[in-house]
C-alpha positions in Angstrom: 0.0 0.0 0.0 1.4 3.4 -1.0 0.6 7.0 -1.6 2.5 9.7 -3.5 2.6 13.3 -2.5 4.4 16.5 -3.4 3.9 19.1 -0.6 5.0 22.0 -2.8 8.5 20.5 -2.9 8.7 19.9 -6.6 9.6 16.2 -7.1 7.3 13.6 -5.5 8.0 11.2 -2.7 6.1 8.1 -1.6 4.9 6.7 1.7 4.9 2.9 1.5 3.5 0.2 3.9 4.6 -3.4 3.6 3.1 -6.2 5.6 5.4 -9.0 6.5 4.4 -12.7 6.6 5.9 -13.2 10.1 5.9 -10.8 13.0 9.2 -8.9 13.3 10.5 -9.1 16.9 12.5 -6.3 18.5 15.7 -8.3 18.4 15.3 -8.7 14.6 14.7 -5.0 13.9 18.5 -4.2 14.0 19.0 -6.6 11.0 16.9 -4.4 8.8 16.7 -1.0 10.3 19.5 1.1 11.7 19.6 4.5 13.5 23.3 4.8 13.9 26.2 6.3 12.0 27.9 3.6 9.9 31.6 2.9 10.2 33.5 5.2 7.8 36.3 2.7 7.4 34.5 -0.5 6.6 31.6 1.1 4.7 32.6 4.6 3.5 29.9 4.8 0.8 27.0 4.1 3.3 28.7 6.5 5.8 28.6 9.3 3.2 25.0 8.6 2.3 23.8 8.6 6.0 25.7 11.6 7.1 24.4 13.7 4.1 20.9 12.4 3.7 19.7 10.9 7.1 20.6 13.5 9.6 17.8 15.4 11.2 18.4 19.1 12.1 20.2 19.5 14.3 17.5 21.1 16.5 16.7 21.6 20.2 19.2 23.3 22.3 21.8 23.1 19.5 19.6 25.0 17.1 16.4 26.6 18.6 15.6 28.3 15.2 15.2 25.0 13.3 12.0 24.8 11.2 10.9 21.7 13.2 10.8 23.5 16.5 7.5 24.5 18.1 7.0 25.8 21.6 10.6 25.0 22.4 10.3 21.3 21.3 11.0 19.4 18.2 7.8 18.3 16.4 9.6 15.1 15.2 10.7 14.2 18.8 14.5 14.8 18.2 17.0 14.3 19.7 16.0 10.7 20.4 17.2 8.8 23.5 20.5 6.9 23.4 19.9 3.2 24.2 22.1 0.1 23.9 19.5 -2.1 22.3 16.2 -1.8 20.4 13.0 -2.1 22.5 9.3 -1.5 21.9 8.0 1.7 23.4 4.8 2.1 25.4 2.9 3.4 22.4 4.1 0.6 20.2 6.7 2.8 18.4 10.1 1.2 18.6 13.0 2.8 20.4 15.9 2.0 18.1 19.4 1.2 19.2 21.4 4.4 19.4 24.6 3.9 21.2 26.3 6.8 23.0 29.8 7.9 22.5 30.8 6.2 25.7 29.2 3.0 24.4 31.3 3.0 21.2 28.8 5.1 19.3 30.1 7.2 16.5 29.8 11.0 16.1 30.1 13.4 13.2 30.6 17.2 12.9 28.1 19.4 11.2 27.8 23.1 10.7 25.0 25.0 12.4 24.8 28.8 12.0 28.4 28.9 10.8 29.6 26.9 13.8 30.9 23.4 13.7 29.3 21.2 16.3 29.6 17.5 17.1 26.4 15.3 17.1 25.8 11.6 17.7 23.2 8.9 16.9 20.5 10.9 18.6 19.9 12.9 15.4 20.0 10.0 12.9 16.8 9.2 11.0 16.1 5.4 11.0 17.1 3.9 7.6 17.6 0.6 5.9 21.2 0.1 4.8 20.2 -1.9 1.7 17.7 0.7 0.5 20.1 3.6 1.2 22.8 2.0 -0.9 20.3 1.4 -3.8 18.6 4.9 -3.9 21.4 7.0 -2.4 18.8 9.5 -1.1 16.7 10.1 2.0 14.7 6.9 2.7 13.2 6.7 6.2 12.4 3.1 7.1 10.4 2.4 10.3 8.9 -0.7 12.0 5.2 0.0 12.2 3.0 -1.6 14.9 -0.1 0.6 14.8 -3.1 1.1 12.5 -2.4 4.8 12.6 0.2 4.2 9.9 -2.6 3.3 7.5 -4.6 6.4 8.5 -1.5 8.5 7.9 -1.1 7.2 4.3 -4.8 7.7 3.5 -4.7 11.3 4.8 -1.4 12.3 3.2 -2.5 12.7 -0.4 -5.6 14.6 0.7 -3.9 17.2 2.9 -3.8 20.1 0.5 -5.1 20.9 -3.0 -2.1 22.8 -4.2 -1.2 21.3 -7.6 2.3 22.0 -8.8 3.5 21.6 -12.3 5.2 18.3 -11.4 2.0 16.9 -10.0 0.0 18.1 -13.0 2.4 16.3 -15.3 2.1 13.2 -13.2 -1.7 13.2 -13.4 -1.6 14.0 -17.2 0.5 10.9 -17.7 -2.1 8.9 -15.7 0.4 7.7 -13.1 -0.9 6.2 -9.9 -1.0 8.4 -6.8 -2.0 5.5 -4.5 -2.4 1.8 -4.7 -3.1 -1.3 -2.5 -1.9 -4.8 -3.1 -3.3 -7.3 -3.0 -6.9 -6.3 -3.7 -9.3 -7.1 -0.8 -13.0 -7.7 -1.6 -15.6 -7.3 1.1 -17.8 -10.4 1.1 -21.2 -10.0 2.7 -22.5 -12.5 5.3 -26.2 -12.5 6.1 -29.2 -14.7 6.5 -31.7 -15.5 3.8 -33.5 -12.2 2.8 -31.5 -10.5 5.5 -29.2 -8.3 3.3 -29.0 -4.6 4.0 -31.1 -2.6 1.6 -30.8 1.2 0.9 -33.9 2.8 -0.6 -35.6 6.1 -1.3 -39.2 7.2 -1.6 -38.9 6.7 -5.3 -37.6 3.1 -5.3 -39.0 1.8 -2.0 -41.6 -0.4 -3.6 -39.2 -1.8 -6.2 -36.5 -2.6 -3.5 -39.1 -4.3 -1.3 -40.3 -6.5 -4.2 -36.8 -7.3 -5.5 -34.0 -6.6 -3.0 -30.6 -6.0 -4.6 -28.1 -8.9 -4.9 -25.1 -9.2 -2.6 -21.9 -11.0 -3.0 -23.4 -13.9 -1.1 -26.6 -14.3 -3.2 -24.5 -13.7 -6.4 -22.2 -16.5 -5.3 -25.1 -18.9 -5.0 -26.3 -17.9 -8.4 -22.9 -18.4 -10.0 -22.7 -21.9 -8.4 -25.8 -22.9 -10.4 -24.7 -21.3 -13.7 -20.9 -21.7 -13.7 -19.4 -25.2 -13.2 -16.1 -23.7 -12.1 -17.7 -21.5 -9.5 -19.3 -24.6 -8.0 -15.9 -25.9 -7.2 -14.9 -22.9 -5.1 -15.3 -21.8 -1.6 -17.0 -18.4 -1.0 -13.7 -16.7 0.1 -12.0 -17.9 -3.1 -14.4 -16.1 -5.5 -12.5 -12.8 -5.7 -9.4 -14.7 -6.8 -11.0 -15.8 -10.1 -14.0 -13.4 -10.4 -14.4 -9.6 -10.2 -17.4 -8.0 -8.5 -19.3 -5.6 -10.8 -20.8 -3.0 -8.4 -23.3 -1.7 -11.0 -24.8 -5.0 -12.0 -24.3 -6.7 -8.6 -22.8 -9.8 -10.3 -19.6 -11.8 -10.3 -17.7 -11.9 -13.7 -14.8 -14.0 -14.7 -11.4 -12.3 -14.7 -10.0 -11.6 -18.2 -6.4 -11.3 -17.0 -4.1 -13.2 -14.7 -2.6 -16.7 -14.5 -4.4 -19.3 -16.6 -6.0 -22.1 -14.5 -5.1 -25.6 -15.8 -7.9 -27.6 -17.3 -10.3 -24.6 -17.2 -10.2 -22.5 -20.4 -11.0 -18.8 -20.1 -10.4 -18.9 -16.3 -7.7 -16.7 -14.8 -6.5 -16.3 -11.2 -5.0 -13.4 -9.3 -3.8 -12.6 -5.8 -7.0 -10.9 -4.8 -8.3 -11.8 -1.4 -11.9 -12.2 -0.1 -12.7 -11.1 3.4 -15.9 -12.0 5.2 -17.0 -9.4 7.7 -18.8 -11.0 10.6 -19.2 -10.0 14.2 -15.9 -8.8 15.7 -14.9 -10.3 19.1 -14.4 -6.7 20.4 -18.1 -6.0 19.8 -19.1 -7.1 23.3 -22.8 -6.3 22.9 -23.2 -9.0 20.3 -21.8 -11.7 22.6 -23.2 -13.3 25.8 -21.2 -12.9 29.0 -20.5 -15.8 31.4 -23.3 -14.8 33.8 -25.9 -14.5 31.1 -24.7 -17.8 29.6 -25.3 -19.6 32.9 -28.8 -18.1 33.0 -29.5 -19.2 29.4 -28.2 -22.8 30.0 -30.3 -23.1 33.3 -33.5 -22.0 31.6 -33.0 -24.1 28.5 -32.4 -27.1 30.6 -35.7 -26.5 32.3 -37.4 -26.1 28.9 -35.8 -29.4 27.6 -36.8 -31.3 30.7 -40.4 -30.0 30.4 -40.7 -29.7 34.2 -42.4 -26.3 34.1 -41.9 -23.9 37.0 -41.6 -20.2 37.7 -38.4 -18.3 37.1 -37.6 -14.6 37.7 -34.8 -12.9 35.9 -33.6 -10.0 38.0 -31.0 -7.5 36.8 -30.4 -3.8 36.6 -31.4 -1.9 33.5 -29.0 -2.2 30.6 -27.3 -5.4 31.7 -28.6 -7.6 28.9 -32.0 -9.1 30.1 -33.6 -8.5 26.8 -30.7 -10.1 25.0 -30.9 -13.3 27.0 -34.7 -13.4 26.6 -34.4 -12.9 22.8 -31.8 -15.7 22.7 -34.1 -18.1 24.6 -37.1 -17.2 22.4 -35.1 -17.7 19.2 -33.7 -21.1 20.4 -37.1 -22.5 21.2 -38.7 -21.2 18.0 -35.9 -22.6 15.9 -37.0 -26.1 17.1 -40.5 -25.4 15.8 -41.9 -25.0 19.3 -44.0 -22.2 20.6 -42.7 -19.5 22.9 -45.0 -16.6 23.8 -43.4 -13.1 24.5 -45.4 -10.7 26.7 -44.5 -7.4 28.3 -46.3 -5.0 30.6 -45.8 -2.0 28.3 -46.0 -1.5 24.6 -42.4 -0.1 24.4 -41.0 -3.2 26.1 -43.1 -5.5 23.8 -41.6 -3.9 20.7 -38.1 -5.0 21.9 -39.0 -8.7 21.8 -39.5 -10.7 18.6 -43.3 -11.2 18.3 -43.9 -9.4 21.6 -47.3 -8.3 22.7 -48.6 -6.5 25.7 -49.9 -8.8 28.4 -53.3 -7.1 28.6 -53.9 -7.5 24.8 -52.6 -11.1 24.5 -54.1 -12.5 27.7 -57.3 -10.4 27.6 -56.9 -9.4 31.2 -59.9 -7.8 32.9 -59.7 -4.0 33.3 -61.1 -4.0 36.8 -58.5 -6.3 38.4 -58.6 -4.5 41.7 -62.3 -5.2 42.3 -62.2 -8.9 41.4 -61.3 -11.4 44.1 -60.4 -14.3 41.8 -59.6 -12.7 38.4 -59.2 -14.9 35.2 -58.4 -14.2 31.6 -61.1 -14.0 29.0 -59.8 -17.0 27.1 -61.6 -20.2 26.3 -60.2 -23.6 25.3 -61.6 -23.4 21.8 -60.2 -19.9 21.1 -57.0 -19.4 19.2 -55.2 -18.0 22.2 -56.5 -20.9 24.3 -55.0 -23.4 21.9 -51.8 -21.5 21.8 -51.4 -21.5 25.6 -52.0 -25.3 25.7 -49.3 -25.9 23.1 -46.6 -23.4 24.0 -43.4 -24.4 25.8 -42.6 -21.1 27.5 -44.2 -17.8 28.4 -41.9 -14.8 28.9 -43.3 -11.7 30.7 -40.9 -8.8 30.6 -41.2 -5.8 32.9 -43.5 -7.9 35.1 -42.5 -5.6 38.0 -44.9 -3.0 36.5 -47.9 -5.4 36.5 -50.5 -5.8 39.2 -50.1 -9.0 41.2 -53.6 -10.0 40.2 -52.5 -10.2 36.6 -50.2 -13.1 37.5 -53.0 -14.6 39.5 -55.4 -14.4 36.5 -52.8 -16.1 34.3 -52.2 -18.8 36.9 -56.0 -19.7 37.2 -56.4 -19.6 33.4 -53.5 -21.9 32.7 -54.6 -24.4 35.3 -58.0 -24.5 33.7 -56.9 -24.7 30.1 -54.1 -27.3 30.7 -56.1 -29.4 33.2 -53.2 -29.2 35.5 -53.3 -28.1 39.2 -49.6 -27.3 39.4 -48.5 -23.6 39.4 -49.3 -22.0 36.0 -50.7 -25.3 34.8 -47.2 -26.9 34.7 -46.1 -24.4 32.0 -42.7 -22.8 32.4 -43.0 -19.1 33.1 -40.1 -16.7 32.9 -40.6 -13.3 34.5 -38.1 -10.5 34.0 -37.9 -7.1 35.5 -36.0 -4.7 37.8 -37.6 -3.7 41.1 -34.9 -1.0 41.4 -36.9 0.9 38.8 -40.2 0.4 40.6 -40.2 2.3 43.9 -42.6 1.2 46.6 -45.6 3.5 47.1 -47.7 3.3 50.2 -51.3 4.8 49.7 -52.2 7.8 51.9 -48.9 7.8 53.6 -47.2 11.0 54.8 -43.6 11.9 54.5 -41.8 10.8 57.7 -39.7 13.5 59.2 -36.6 12.5 61.1 
């Protein structure tokens, strides 16, 4: 990956990022990168290149008027510390070996404001001896350990819109100003009819009737139409096919390395990357405590023992996530799980959720009835549903009147012909009493 920039300096220079196959340890950095003055006896050519092309400043106390100085400090962090061996800094930036004069480090003399001063390795810009010998120019080589280096490259060629004559000529000749290798193609991963669709008022109906194809749906279509595509894995498609963004279809590559036994099929080094849920996205994963709750409740569902469970947790800790996971698991087995909530807002957060008053047909005058029941008969659709379901979830039950639960208990015992609590059906109540403060009717404020 590289970008080319000019910065009003005339000739262009490039910023290049190279990914290594194996991780480069700190003890191996010195074999590639050096930040020291070479030996003028054993390697006079490299010594001449480094002392003329790879010396920063000097700046700091030696030259406070240097262009790199701001507020009394060097913006490039020179002079650098003198250390005996290369180590990794706290921010991931390596601290290269720069031996002092007392530790057999070399020094050179440079002129600053018509005065000759002596400097050491603290002002040497890191370089690669091999590249310096080849190009004989300023070539800063660093060991990068942060994603900020990618951001730096992407921002560099967009920093200013001053176009010099050299840059204008570069663009007229259609030379590249940035490039990435190898090509990485984003491969979508989604459920059936679960692709993301962007629409406007003008094309909403069309998009709803015929959602646009994705790389995944196009891959399935290619497997049916192209015999060679049927032999590939999903991530291998970009190696042999290009993705046409306008037609939303894969097309065979027309250039590359010919594939044996397959005429008109060419391969490249392109990579396919499937974007799924990243492990750092904690909200999409279940924690250990929630996992224990899920396993306990699912074991009760599998054993068909029934019972009453109460899921208590403060707001925002993942109760709805656990409930949704349990509902999805039961329904994936073609069993019935009923999702209820005390409020309409809470019901919308659950898949297929309904308010308890609407679904159970609870009486409006609960306070005046000694033994309330739900207005549900065995022959009604809701009555048949309650007799067949595996689980009833009641979210925000702490907001409901206690007689609402009594009505559900009496109704389930009658419908299921079972005298156990809730007719032997498993009930999962969820809520947070911390959000429901106790209220005592006709009570005065007690003064201490």
